[in-house]
Every structure is written in structure tokens, then in C-alpha cells.
KEKE-3310 file (N, C-alpha, C; in steps of 0.2 Angstrom, whole numbers, plus 5000, padded with zeros to 4 digits):
npx = (4934:4925:4911:4898:4884:4870:4860:4846:4833:4834:4835:4844:4853:4847:4852:4868:4884:4898:4915:4930:4948:4963:4979:4979:4968:4950:4936:4918:4904:4888:4883:4872:4857:4855:4849:4855:4869:4875:4876:4884:4896:4899:4900:4911:4921:4921:4927:4939:4942:4943:4931:4935:4945:4939:4939:4932:4915:4906:4892:4879:4866:4854:4843:4836:4839:4851:4860:4856:4862:4873:4877:4877:4887:4898:4900:4907:4918:4929:4938:4933:4926:4913:4905:4894:4880:4877:4863:4858:4866:4861:4851:4858:4865:4854:4842:4829:4818:4819:4817:4804:4797:4799:4793:4780:4778:4781:4777:4773:4782:4795:4806:4809:4813:4823:4830:4838:4842:4856:4862:4874:4890:4892:4906:4911:4907:4909:4905:4898:4895:4895:4905:4917:4934:4940:4954:4956:4959:4971:4965:4958:4943:4929:4916:4899:4884:4869:4853:4836:4831:4833:4834:4846:4856:4872:4884:4898:4914:4926:4942:4953:4948:4937:4924:4908:4899:4883:4872:4855:4853:4855:4844:4836:4841:4839:4847:4841:4841:4830:4823:4819:4812:4817:4806:4801:4792:4799:4805:4806:4810:4809:4815:4827:4833:4836:4846:4856:4859:4865:4877:4883:4886:4895:4907:4911:4910:4917:4910:4894:4889:4876:4867:4856:4856:4872:4886:4886:4890:4888:4886:4881:4870:4862:4859:4851:4841:4836:4832:4821:4813:4811:4804:4792:4787:4783:4774:4764:4760:4755:4744:4736:4731:4720:4711:4696:4691:4700:4716:4720:4714:4720:4733:4733:4729:4741:4751:4747:4748:4761:4767:4762:4768:4782:4783:4782:4794:4804:4809:4800:4807:4817:4808:4802:4813:4815:4805:4807:4818:4813:4799:4783:4771:4776:4783:4773:4768:4778:4779:4766:4766:4775:4769:4758:4763:4769:4757)
npy = (5287:5298:5308:5318:5327:5331:5338:5338:5348:5355:5347:5337:5321:5314:5312:5305:5309:5299:5303:5298:5298:5301:5299:5305:5313:5316:5306:5305:5297:5294:5309:5316:5326:5341:5351:5350:5353:5365:5363:5351:5356:5366:5357:5349:5359:5361:5349:5352:5350:5352:5355:5355:5346:5334:5319:5308:5302:5290:5281:5273:5271:5278:5286:5301:5307:5301:5303:5314:5327:5325:5329:5343:5344:5339:5349:5359:5351:5347:5337:5326:5309:5297:5284:5271:5259:5249:5248:5260:5270:5275:5284:5294:5299:5305:5311:5313:5304:5298:5310:5313:5302:5303:5314:5312:5306:5317:5328:5346:5348:5345:5354:5361:5350:5343:5350:5354:5341:5338:5332:5319:5319:5306:5302:5303:5294:5279:5263:5251:5233:5225:5215:5220:5226:5240:5252:5265:5281:5277:5265:5249:5245:5234:5229:5226:5219:5224:5223:5225:5235:5244:5242:5246:5246:5246:5241:5245:5239:5244:5237:5240:5247:5239:5243:5243:5251:5253:5260:5260:5246:5242:5246:5260:5269:5275:5285:5280:5267:5263:5254:5256:5248:5254:5255:5260:5263:5260:5247:5236:5221:5208:5194:5196:5205:5199:5191:5201:5205:5194:5194:5206:5201:5192:5199:5200:5212:5225:5236:5244:5256:5267:5276:5282:5282:5284:5275:5258:5247:5235:5223:5209:5209:5220:5217:5205:5211:5220:5211:5205:5216:5220:5209:5209:5221:5218:5208:5214:5225:5216:5210:5221:5223:5214:5220:5230:5244:5259:5261:5273:5273:5263:5267:5278:5272:5264:5274:5281:5272:5269:5281:5283:5273:5276:5288:5283:5280:5289:5307:5321:5328:5319:5309:5316:5317:5304:5301:5309:5303:5290:5291:5287:5283:5280:5269:5259:5259:5254:5241:5236:5237:5227:5215:5214:5213:5201:5193)
npz = (5348:5338:5335:5329:5334:5325:5329:5324:5318:5329:5340:5352:5350:5339:5325:5322:5317:5312:5313:5305:5307:5299:5292:5279:5278:5282:5285:5284:5290:5284:5282:5285:5282:5271:5278:5290:5289:5294:5308:5306:5302:5313:5323:5319:5320:5334:5338:5334:5321:5302:5289:5277:5276:5274:5265:5261:5259:5267:5265:5273:5269:5257:5263:5267:5280:5282:5271:5263:5262:5254:5241:5241:5251:5242:5234:5240:5243:5233:5231:5236:5238:5236:5244:5241:5241:5227:5223:5228:5221:5208:5213:5219:5210:5202:5211:5209:5209:5222:5230:5226:5231:5244:5246:5247:5259:5268:5263:5263:5272:5268:5264:5276:5285:5278:5267:5253:5241:5231:5216:5214:5206:5194:5192:5205:5213:5221:5219:5229:5233:5244:5254:5251:5255:5261:5260:5269:5276:5282:5288:5288:5282:5282:5272:5272:5264:5270:5270:5274:5283:5272:5255:5250:5259:5268:5279:5289:5295:5305:5306:5315:5326:5330:5329:5322:5310:5308:5303:5301:5303:5316:5323:5332:5346:5362:5376:5387:5385:5378:5364:5347:5332:5316:5304:5291:5275:5258:5259:5269:5275:5284:5284:5277:5285:5297:5292:5289:5302:5306:5298:5303:5316:5314:5312:5325:5332:5344:5347:5342:5331:5330:5320:5324:5341:5342:5350:5355:5367:5374:5364:5361:5370:5366:5352:5354:5361:5351:5342:5348:5349:5335:5331:5339:5335:5322:5322:5330:5321:5310:5317:5318:5305:5304:5311:5313:5303:5295:5287:5291:5304:5310:5310:5319:5331:5333:5334:5344:5355:5355:5358:5371:5377:5376:5384:5397:5400:5397:5398:5391:5381:5376:5371:5361:5352:5350:5342:5330:5325:5322:5314:5320:5313:5301:5304:5306:5293:5285:5290:5288:5274:5271:5276:5268:5255:5256:5258)
capx = (4928:4923:4905:4894:4877:4868:4854:4840:4827:4836:4834:4849:4852:4842:4856:4875:4889:4905:4921:4936:4953:4969:4985:4977:4962:4944:4930:4912:4899:4881:4884:4865:4853:4857:4847:4860:4875:4878:4877:4889:4902:4900:4902:4918:4924:4921:4931:4946:4943:4940:4927:4939:4949:4936:4941:4928:4909:4903:4884:4876:4861:4853:4838:4838:4842:4858:4863:4853:4867:4880:4878:4879:4894:4903:4900:4912:4924:4930:4942:4930:4923:4907:4905:4887:4878:4875:4855:4857:4870:4858:4847:4863:4866:4848:4838:4822:4813:4820:4813:4797:4794:4800:4787:4773:4778:4783:4773:4775:4788:4801:4812:4811:4816:4829:4833:4840:4846:4859:4865:4881:4892:4894:4913:4914:4904:4913:4899:4899:4890:4896:4910:4923:4939:4942:4959:4954:4962:4975:4961:4955:4935:4925:4909:4894:4877:4864:4847:4830:4828:4832:4837:4852:4860:4877:4888:4906:4918:4933:4946:4958:4944:4932:4918:4904:4895:4878:4867:4848:4851:4855:4839:4836:4841:4840:4851:4837:4841:4824:4825:4814:4814:4815:4803:4798:4792:4796:4809:4806:4811:4811:4820:4834:4836:4840:4853:4860:4861:4870:4883:4887:4888:4900:4913:4912:4912:4917:4905:4890:4888:4870:4865:4851:4860:4878:4890:4883:4896:4887:4884:4877:4864:4859:4856:4847:4835:4833:4828:4814:4809:4809:4799:4786:4784:4781:4767:4759:4757:4751:4738:4732:4729:4714:4706:4691:4692:4703:4722:4721:4712:4725:4740:4731:4730:4748:4755:4745:4751:4769:4769:4761:4773:4788:4783:4782:4801:4809:4806:4797:4812:4819:4803:4801:4819:4815:4800:4809:4822:4809:4792:4779:4766:4780:4784:4767:4767:4782:4778:4760:4767:4779:4765:4753:4766:4769:4751)
capy = (5288:5305:5309:5324:5327:5335:5342:5339:5352:5359:5342:5333:5314:5311:5310:5306:5307:5298:5305:5294:5303:5297:5304:5307:5317:5314:5303:5305:5291:5297:5316:5319:5331:5347:5356:5350:5355:5371:5359:5347:5360:5368:5351:5348:5365:5359:5343:5354:5347:5356:5352:5355:5340:5328:5316:5302:5301:5283:5281:5267:5271:5285:5289:5308:5308:5299:5305:5320:5333:5323:5332:5349:5344:5338:5356:5362:5347:5345:5331:5320:5303:5295:5277:5270:5252:5249:5250:5268:5274:5279:5289:5298:5304:5308:5310:5315:5299:5298:5316:5312:5297:5307:5320:5308:5305:5323:5334:5353:5349:5342:5359:5362:5344:5340:5354:5352:5336:5339:5326:5317:5317:5298:5300:5304:5288:5272:5259:5245:5228:5221:5210:5223:5228:5247:5254:5272:5285:5273:5260:5244:5245:5229:5231:5220:5221:5223:5225:5224:5242:5247:5237:5249:5247:5242:5242:5245:5237:5246:5232:5243:5249:5235:5247:5242:5257:5249:5264:5259:5240:5239:5249:5266:5267:5282:5284:5277:5260:5261:5253:5255:5246:5258:5251:5265:5260:5254:5241:5232:5214:5205:5189:5199:5209:5194:5189:5206:5205:5189:5196:5210:5197:5187:5203:5201:5220:5227:5242:5245:5263:5268:5283:5285:5287:5284:5269:5253:5243:5228:5220:5204:5211:5225:5213:5201:5215:5223:5206:5205:5223:5219:5203:5211:5226:5215:5204:5219:5227:5211:5209:5227:5222:5211:5224:5234:5251:5260:5262:5279:5271:5258:5270:5282:5268:5262:5279:5283:5267:5270:5288:5282:5268:5280:5293:5280:5277:5295:5314:5322:5330:5313:5306:5319:5316:5297:5300:5312:5298:5285:5293:5281:5282:5277:5262:5255:5258:5250:5234:5234:5235:5220:5209:5214:5211:5193:5189)
capz = (5343:5337:5331:5329:5335:5320:5332:5319:5320:5336:5345:5352:5350:5334:5320:5323:5310:5314:5310:5305:5306:5296:5289:5273:5279:5286:5282:5287:5289:5285:5283:5286:5277:5270:5284:5296:5287:5298:5314:5305:5302:5320:5327:5317:5323:5341:5338:5331:5314:5297:5284:5271:5276:5272:5258:5259:5263:5267:5265:5274:5264:5254:5266:5267:5286:5282:5264:5259:5261:5251:5235:5244:5253:5238:5230:5244:5244:5226:5231:5240:5235:5240:5244:5242:5238:5220:5222:5230:5217:5203:5215:5221:5203:5200:5216:5208:5212:5229:5233:5225:5236:5252:5247:5248:5266:5271:5260:5263:5277:5265:5264:5283:5287:5274:5263:5245:5239:5225:5212:5215:5199:5194:5193:5211:5217:5222:5220:5233:5232:5250:5253:5249:5260:5259:5264:5269:5281:5286:5291:5284:5283:5279:5270:5272:5262:5276:5269:5279:5283:5265:5250:5247:5265:5269:5285:5288:5301:5306:5310:5320:5332:5332:5328:5316:5309:5306:5301:5305:5304:5322:5327:5335:5354:5366:5381:5392:5383:5374:5357:5342:5326:5311:5298:5286:5268:5256:5258:5275:5274:5290:5283:5275:5291:5302:5289:5290:5309:5307:5295:5308:5322:5311:5313:5332:5334:5351:5347:5337:5331:5328:5317:5330:5341:5345:5351:5360:5369:5375:5357:5361:5373:5361:5347:5357:5363:5346:5338:5351:5347:5328:5330:5342:5331:5316:5324:5332:5315:5307:5320:5316:5298:5304:5315:5309:5302:5289:5288:5295:5311:5313:5311:5325:5337:5334:5336:5352:5360:5355:5362:5378:5380:5377:5389:5403:5400:5396:5397:5385:5376:5374:5368:5355:5348:5348:5337:5325:5322:5319:5315:5322:5308:5295:5306:5304:5285:5282:5291:5284:5267:5271:5277:5262:5249:5258:5257)
cpx = (4926:4917:4902:4887:4874:4862:4849:4835:4828:4836:4841:4848:4847:4847:4863:4879:4896:4910:4927:4942:4959:4974:4983:4970:4956:4940:4924:4907:4892:4882:4877:4862:4856:4855:4851:4867:4878:4880:4883:4896:4904:4903:4909:4923:4925:4926:4938:4947:4941:4936:4931:4944:4946:4937:4936:4921:4907:4896:4882:4870:4858:4847:4840:4841:4849:4862:4861:4858:4873:4882:4880:4886:4899:4905:4907:4919:4926:4934:4939:4927:4918:4906:4897:4885:4875:4868:4854:4861:4866:4853:4852:4864:4860:4843:4831:4817:4813:4816:4806:4794:4794:4794:4780:4772:4778:4779:4776:4781:4795:4807:4814:4815:4823:4833:4834:4843:4849:4861:4872:4884:4894:4901:4915:4911:4909:4907:4901:4893:4890:4902:4917:4928:4942:4948:4959:4957:4966:4972:4959:4947:4933:4918:4905:4887:4872:4857:4842:4827:4828:4836:4844:4857:4866:4880:4895:4909:4925:4937:4950:4954:4940:4925:4914:4899:4889:4872:4860:4848:4852:4849:4840:4836:4842:4844:4848:4837:4834:4825:4819:4816:4812:4813:4799:4797:4797:4799:4810:4805:4814:4816:4827:4837:4839:4846:4858:4863:4867:4877:4887:4889:4894:4908:4915:4915:4912:4912:4901:4889:4881:4869:4861:4852:4866:4881:4885:4889:4894:4882:4879:4870:4859:4856:4850:4840:4832:4830:4821:4810:4806:4803:4792:4783:4780:4774:4762:4756:4753:4745:4733:4728:4722:4709:4702:4694:4698:4711:4724:4719:4717:4732:4739:4732:4737:4751:4753:4748:4758:4771:4767:4766:4780:4788:4782:4790:4806:4805:4804:4801:4814:4814:4802:4807:4819:4810:4802:4814:4818:4801:4787:4774:4770:4781:4779:4766:4771:4781:4771:4761:4771:4774:4760:4757:4767:4763:4748)
cpy = (5295:5304:5316:5323:5332:5339:5343:5342:5355:5353:5338:5325:5311:5309:5311:5304:5306:5301:5300:5299:5298:5302:5307:5312:5313:5310:5303:5300:5294:5304:5319:5323:5337:5352:5355:5351:5360:5367:5354:5351:5363:5362:5349:5353:5363:5354:5346:5352:5352:5352:5351:5349:5333:5326:5311:5303:5294:5283:5274:5265:5277:5288:5296:5310:5306:5303:5311:5326:5331:5327:5339:5349:5344:5345:5360:5358:5344:5339:5325:5315:5300:5287:5274:5263:5254:5251:5257:5272:5278:5284:5295:5303:5308:5307:5312:5311:5298:5304:5316:5307:5300:5312:5317:5307:5312:5329:5341:5354:5347:5348:5360:5356:5342:5345:5351:5346:5336:5333:5326:5316:5309:5297:5301:5299:5282:5267:5252:5239:5223:5215:5213:5225:5234:5248:5262:5275:5281:5267:5255:5243:5239:5231:5225:5223:5220:5226:5223:5230:5245:5242:5240:5250:5243:5245:5241:5244:5239:5241:5234:5245:5244:5238:5245:5248:5254:5253:5262:5251:5238:5243:5257:5265:5275:5280:5280:5269:5258:5260:5253:5252:5251:5255:5255:5261:5263:5247:5236:5225:5210:5199:5191:5202:5205:5191:5194:5206:5199:5190:5201:5206:5193:5192:5203:5208:5221:5233:5242:5253:5264:5275:5287:5281:5285:5277:5265:5248:5236:5225:5215:5206:5215:5221:5208:5205:5218:5217:5205:5210:5222:5215:5206:5216:5223:5211:5209:5222:5222:5210:5215:5227:5218:5214:5227:5241:5252:5260:5267:5277:5267:5262:5275:5278:5266:5268:5281:5279:5268:5276:5287:5278:5272:5285:5290:5279:5283:5301:5315:5325:5324:5309:5309:5317:5309:5297:5304:5307:5292:5287:5287:5279:5278:5269:5257:5254:5254:5242:5231:5232:5228:5215:5209:5212:5202:5189:5190)
cpz = (5343:5333:5333:5330:5330:5322:5327:5322:5327:5341:5346:5352:5345:5328:5322:5317:5313:5310:5310:5303:5304:5293:5282:5273:5283:5282:5287:5285:5289:5286:5285:5281:5277:5275:5290:5295:5292:5305:5313:5305:5309:5324:5325:5320:5331:5343:5336:5325:5309:5292:5278:5270:5275:5265:5256:5263:5262:5269:5268:5270:5262:5257:5267:5274:5286:5277:5260:5258:5257:5245:5236:5246:5248:5233:5234:5246:5238:5226:5233:5236:5240:5239:5246:5238:5231:5218:5224:5225:5212:5206:5219:5215:5201:5206:5215:5211:5219:5233:5232:5230:5243:5253:5249:5256:5270:5269:5260:5268:5274:5266:5272:5286:5284:5270:5256:5245:5232:5222:5214:5208:5200:5195:5200:5216:5216:5224:5224:5232:5239:5249:5252:5256:5258:5263:5263:5276:5285:5289:5286:5286:5279:5278:5269:5269:5267:5275:5275:5281:5276:5261:5248:5254:5266:5276:5284:5295:5300:5310:5315:5326:5335:5332:5322:5316:5305:5304:5305:5306:5311:5327:5329:5343:5357:5372:5387:5391:5380:5367:5353:5336:5321:5305:5294:5279:5265:5256:5264:5273:5280:5290:5282:5281:5296:5299:5290:5297:5310:5304:5300:5313:5320:5312:5320:5334:5342:5352:5342:5337:5327:5326:5322:5336:5345:5346:5357:5361:5371:5369:5358:5364:5369:5356:5349:5358:5357:5342:5341:5349:5341:5328:5333:5338:5325:5317:5326:5326:5311:5310:5318:5309:5298:5308:5310:5309:5296:5292:5293:5303:5314:5314:5318:5331:5339:5336:5343:5357:5360:5359:5369:5381:5381:5383:5396:5404:5401:5396:5391:5379:5373:5369:5361:5350:5346:5341:5330:5322:5319:5320:5315:5316:5303:5298:5305:5297:5282:5283:5288:5277:5266:5271:5270:5256:5251:5256:5249)
residu = (MET:LYS:TYR:ILE:ASP:LEU:ARG:PHE:LEU:GLY:HIS:PRO:GLY:VAL:ILE:ALA:THR:PRO:VAL:LEU:GLU:GLY:PRO:SER:GLY:LEU:ALA:LEU:ILE:ASP:PRO:GLY:PRO:THR:SER:CYS:LEU:PRO:ALA:LEU:GLU:SER:GLY:MET:ASP:ALA:LEU:GLY:LEU:ARG:LEU:GLN:ASP:VAL:ARG:THR:LEU:LEU:LEU:THR:HIS:ILE:HIS:LEU:ASP:HIS:ALA:GLY:GLY:THR:GLY:THR:LEU:LEU:ASP:ARG:LEU:PRO:GLY:ALA:LYS:VAL:TYR:VAL:HIS:GLU:ARG:GLY:ALA:PRO:HIS:MET:ILE:ASP:PRO:SER:ARG:LEU:MET:GLN:SER:ALA:ALA:ARG:LEU:TYR:GLY:ASP:ASN:MET:ASP:ARG:LEU:TRP:GLY:GLU:MET:ARG:PRO:VAL:PRO:ALA:GLY:ARG:LEU:HIS:VAL:LEU:THR:GLY:GLY:GLU:GLU:LEU:ASP:LEU:MET:GLY:ARG:THR:LEU:ARG:VAL:ALA:TYR:THR:PRO:GLY:HIS:ALA:SER:HIS:HIS:VAL:SER:TYR:PHE:ASP:THR:SER:SER:GLY:VAL:ALA:TYR:VAL:GLY:ASP:THR:GLY:GLY:VAL:ARG:LYS:LYS:HIS:ASP:TYR:ILE:VAL:ALA:PRO:THR:PRO:PRO:PRO:ASP:ILE:ASP:LEU:GLU:ALA:TRP:GLU:GLN:SER:LEU:GLN:ARG:ILE:GLU:ALA:TRP:HIS:PRO:ALA:THR:LEU:PHE:LEU:THR:HIS:PHE:GLY:PRO:VAL:THR:ASP:VAL:PRO:THR:HIS:LEU:ARG:ARG:PHE:ARG:ALA:VAL:LEU:ASP:ARG:ALA:GLY:HIS:ARG:VAL:LYS:ALA:THR:LEU:ASP:ALA:GLU:GLY:THR:ASP:GLU:ASP:ARG:ILE:THR:ARG:PHE:VAL:ASP:GLU:MET:ARG:ALA:ASP:LEU:ARG:GLN:THR:MET:PRO:GLU:GLU:ASP:ALA:GLN:SER:MET:GLU:LEU:ALA:ALA:PRO:PHE:ALA:GLN:LEU:TRP:GLN:GLY:LEU:ALA:ARG:TYR:TRP:ARG:LYS:ARG:ASN)
# end
């Protein structure tokens, strides 16, 4: 299995882009944001691969850390096609609403974090619904619709290798085996997430590939632990909604507690990269929105 560390903002272990090789060229899964394209290209060079040989871009979902650089890449790859879920496709064609939504979260840091997001021509999109079986790069890839983290999320299963590329559906995990549930607004749905995990389990994958970060080989243990983390996070945020104070107060307490817990487990550099992969304030915001919608 080959993948590239995109070294987001200079930090290792934040965003990983898998590379699939085949007789007809290369495929990239979640090529990352435009700000990381130099690292993507240098990472391919280090693997002895050429960017111009990429024929396919497979998106698990359209969040900027996964898909923001897609349109820019296509300008350099005139023959490449993009695979994306039908709910995400309109935002790849016209990313203006997506960028406006992201700007509410990131403000003046948008360009530093993500760079430009260029539109993808509609004719270069292959729209997915889930349930497809794709013959690409000499491989058979099964597609499942896996919402919960995002309403436009799909996962891919490579039948030849037994690897399931699950984007953010399988959580965020550091090498210290610390797991965080990525729950940013606006699409968190805990019931849908459980159904998505069951779809992934039905593939009986030998390995899960997490965009944040890398391969996990003990799949049953990881999914059992991730379910517990997601459930605990959900109930923790729900409890804060009954506490006194403003949302800003609740977020501050939540973030402080997360940061303190993290630094008991891993060095500062790793703790920083974990928070880059899953900004803690957003974890609270996404789950708070979920509970308030339910109520």
C-alpha cells in the first residue's frame, strides 16, 4: 500500500493520500487541499511516481482537507476523471457555497489552510450513489454510501487488497492509538454513522485506511474502540448543553479538556497534528447541532 503524507501546515501525520497503481495509470483517493499540492507532488516523486500519470481522483467526501485541491489538479491532468457522491457533486461544480460555509469556520485563515478551490467541470465528474462496483486501475472497487460524518460521504473497498478506504467514517487515529471522533458541523448524524460502520464491516476488510492517518490492520478492535469514542463524545457534548453559560463557555471547557487529555498520551508535536486533523471546537459544534436538531 502506497500513500503520501501531505504534511499539512508543515506537520506530519495529519492528511494522507493513498495512491493506487494499475496498468492504465494511477488513482489518488482524497488528494487534499490546494495548499498541500506541492507536498503531494514531492511525495509522488519520492515514491517514483509521476503526477501526470494520475487518471482518477476518488473522493470520499468534499470537505476541503480531502477534496479542496481537486479542481486545481484537474487543470494539470486533462484526462483525469473525478468520482464523488451525488450530494457532493454540485458543490464540486460550483464550490462557492462550500467555501462560504468553510469561511464561517476558518475566517481569515482560509487561504493559509486550504488555498484556492477551483470548480470541476461537470463533464469530468462520475457521480456515485453507493452500491457501485468500479473497474479502475486493473482493480475492482466497491462503493458504499457512508454518511454520519458528512451527508456526501462514500467509502471504497479494494477487493484485491482487502483495504477499505473510509475517509473520516472510521475516525481520526494517531500512531499512539489515540482515537478522536471527527464531528464538525453541519451534517453529523450518529444513527446514520452506525449504519455506515455496519456497511464497512460487511466488507470484512483486512485493513482500514483513515485519511487521518493511515492504515489500521486490527479492524474489529479499532471499530469497537471508535464506536465507544463516538458514543462518549456524543453524550459528553449533550451534557454540556444543560450546563450554565454560553456556547463559547461550553466550547472553551470542552477544548481545554480535550487538549489536557491528549497531552497525557502523546508528545506536543503529535497533539498539535491531531488537533489540526480534528479541530476540537468544531467537534463540539457538530455534535451540539446534532442534538439541537433532534430536540
